[in-house]
C-alpha positions as CSV (number, residue, x, y, z in Angstrom):
1,X,0.2,0.4,0.3
2,X,1.2,3.0,-0.6
3,X,2.0,6.2,1.5
4,X,-0.5,9.5,0.5
5,X,-0.3,12.9,2.3
6,X,-2.8,14.9,3.6
7,X,-4.4,18.0,5.2
8,X,-7.5,19.1,7.5
9,X,-10.1,21.7,6.0
10,X,-11.0,22.3,10.2
11,X,-8.2,22.2,11.9
12,X,-4.5,21.9,9.4
13,X,-3.3,19.1,10.5
14,X,-1.5,17.4,8.5
15,X,-0.7,13.9,8.2
16,X,0.7,10.5,6.5
17,X,-1.3,7.6,5.9
18,X,-0.5,4.1,4.0
19,X,-3.9,3.6,2.8
20,X,-5.3,1.6,-0.5
21,X,-5.8,4.2,-3.3
22,X,-10.1,2.6,-2.4
23,X,-10.3,4.3,1.2
24,X,-8.6,7.4,0.1
25,X,-11.6,8.5,0.2
26,X,-13.0,7.5,3.4
27,X,-9.4,9.2,5.6
28,X,-10.3,11.3,8.8
29,X,-8.5,13.8,10.5
30,X,-6.0,12.1,13.1
31,X,-6.1,15.2,14.4
32,X,-9.5,15.7,15.7
33,X,-11.2,13.5,13.7
34,X,-13.1,15.9,10.7
35,X,-13.6,13.7,7.8
36,X,-13.0,17.1,5.2
37,X,-9.1,16.0,4.3
38,X,-7.4,16.9,1.4
39,X,-4.7,14.7,-0.9
40,X,-2.2,17.0,-0.9
41,X,1.0,16.3,-3.6
42,X,3.9,14.7,-2.6
43,X,6.9,14.4,-3.9
44,X,7.9,11.9,-6.4
45,X,11.1,10.4,-5.8
46,X,13.4,8.7,-9.0
47,X,16.9,8.9,-8.9
48,X,18.3,11.3,-11.9
49,X,15.3,13.6,-10.5
50,X,15.2,17.4,-9.8
51,X,14.5,16.0,-5.9
52,X,17.8,13.6,-5.9
53,X,20.2,16.7,-7.3
54,X,22.6,16.2,-5.2
55,X,22.2,12.9,-4.4
56,X,24.8,9.8,-5.4
57,X,24.1,7.1,-4.8
58,X,28.1,4.3,-5.5
59,X,27.9,0.9,-7.3
60,X,27.7,-2.8,-5.1
61,X,30.4,-5.0,-6.1
62,X,27.6,-5.2,-8.9
63,X,27.8,-3.2,-11.4
64,X,29.0,-4.6,-15.0
65,X,31.2,-2.1,-16.7
66,X,32.3,-0.9,-13.6
67,X,36.4,-0.4,-13.0
68,X,35.3,-1.6,-9.0
69,X,33.4,-4.7,-9.5
70,X,36.5,-6.7,-10.9
71,X,36.9,-9.2,-13.4
72,X,35.3,-12.7,-13.7
């Protein structure tokens, strides 16, 4: 199940829940219990994306074509 970010329209509380797509419409505020919550847009992470700027992943020992992978 994916994680989604929500914000309560009544108290303004922001929270993250792990909930199925089918259950998103039934989410209530975890702070005040109000049923009017909106789903917030969450940043999407993918290697090489703008959200990934500055992050570098070191290759593992099985990296093909990498000089640190070794021979054989």
